[in-house]
C-alpha positions as CSV (number, residue, x, y, z in Angstrom):
1,M,75.7,116.5,98.4
2,L,78.8,114.8,98.3
3,Y,77.3,111.4,96.9
4,G,76.3,113.5,93.9
5,S,79.5,115.3,93.6
6,P,82.3,113.1,94.8
7,G,84.8,115.3,93.4
8,D,84.1,118.1,95.8
9,T,87.0,119.2,97.9
10,S,85.1,121.3,100.1
11,S,86.2,120.9,103.6
12,L,84.2,119.8,106.6
13,P,83.4,123.9,107.9
14,E,82.8,124.8,104.2
15,L,80.3,122.3,104.0
16,G,79.0,123.2,107.7
17,R,78.3,126.5,106.1
18,R,76.3,125.2,103.2
19,V,73.9,122.9,105.8
20,G,73.8,125.3,108.4
21,A,75.8,123.2,111.3
22,S,79.1,123.6,112.9
23,P,82.1,121.6,112.0
24,R,82.1,120.1,115.4
25,T,78.3,119.0,115.1
26,L,79.1,117.3,111.8
27,S,82.3,115.7,112.9
28,R,80.7,114.5,116.1
29,L,77.4,113.1,113.8
30,F,79.9,111.2,111.4
31,H,81.5,109.5,114.4
32,D,78.5,108.6,116.1
33,E,76.4,107.7,113.4
34,L,79.0,106.0,111.0
35,G,82.0,105.4,113.3
36,L,84.1,107.1,110.8
37,T,85.8,110.5,110.6
38,F,84.6,113.0,107.6
39,P,87.7,112.0,105.7
40,E,87.4,108.5,106.1
41,W,83.5,108.6,104.8
42,R,84.4,110.9,102.2
43,T,87.2,108.4,100.9
44,Q,84.7,105.8,100.9
45,V,82.4,107.5,98.8
46,R,85.0,108.5,96.7
47,I,86.2,104.9,96.2
48,Y,82.6,103.7,95.6
49,H,82.2,106.1,92.7
50,A,85.6,105.3,91.4
51,L,84.4,101.6,91.4
52,V,81.7,102.5,89.2
53,L,83.6,104.8,86.7
54,L,86.2,101.9,86.6
55,A,83.6,99.3,85.6
56,E,82.5,101.8,83.0
57,G,85.9,101.5,81.4
58,H,87.4,104.8,82.5
59,D,91.1,105.1,82.9
60,T,92.6,105.7,86.2
61,T,93.8,109.3,85.8
62,R,90.4,110.2,84.8
63,V,88.7,108.5,87.5
64,A,91.4,110.0,90.3
65,R,90.3,113.4,88.8
66,R,86.6,113.1,88.9
67,C,86.8,111.6,92.4
68,G,88.6,114.5,93.9
69,W,92.3,113.1,94.2
70,A,95.1,115.8,93.5
71,N,97.0,113.0,91.6
72,P,96.5,109.4,90.6
73,S,99.3,107.9,92.8
74,S,97.4,109.1,96.1
75,F,94.1,107.8,94.3
76,I,95.7,104.5,93.4
77,E,97.1,104.1,97.3
78,A,93.4,105.2,98.8
79,F,91.9,102.3,96.4
80,A,94.4,99.8,96.9
81,G,94.0,100.4,100.4
82,L,90.4,99.9,100.7
83,I,89.7,97.4,97.8
84,G,92.9,95.2,98.0
85,V,93.9,95.7,94.3
86,T,94.9,98.4,92.2
87,P,92.4,100.3,90.1
88,G,94.0,98.8,87.0
89,R,93.7,95.5,88.3
90,Y,90.0,96.1,89.4
91,R,89.1,97.4,86.0
92,A,90.9,94.5,84.1
93,G,88.8,92.1,86.1
94,A,85.8,94.4,85.7
95,E,85.8,94.4,81.7
96,P,83.7,91.8,80.1
97,S,85.7,89.0,78.6
């Protein structure tokens, strides 16, 4: 569900209701199967989607919004923490010369 809609801000309990599983079960599955917490996994999914959007030339504010961040500064911090550069620098490097 979240791969198709990375901007979805549903909580783990809300997602659990949709799929018929308890939040505790889902949390345990994320940890056991992926070695990540649900928030860590969701951030990675969102950043992956952001990489695609940035490579397509979308601006940072639009990408942040489409990927579920409440504001661009939170997105920039998360992006730089995982990727090692800011979204602007990434986009500049992804643009054709």
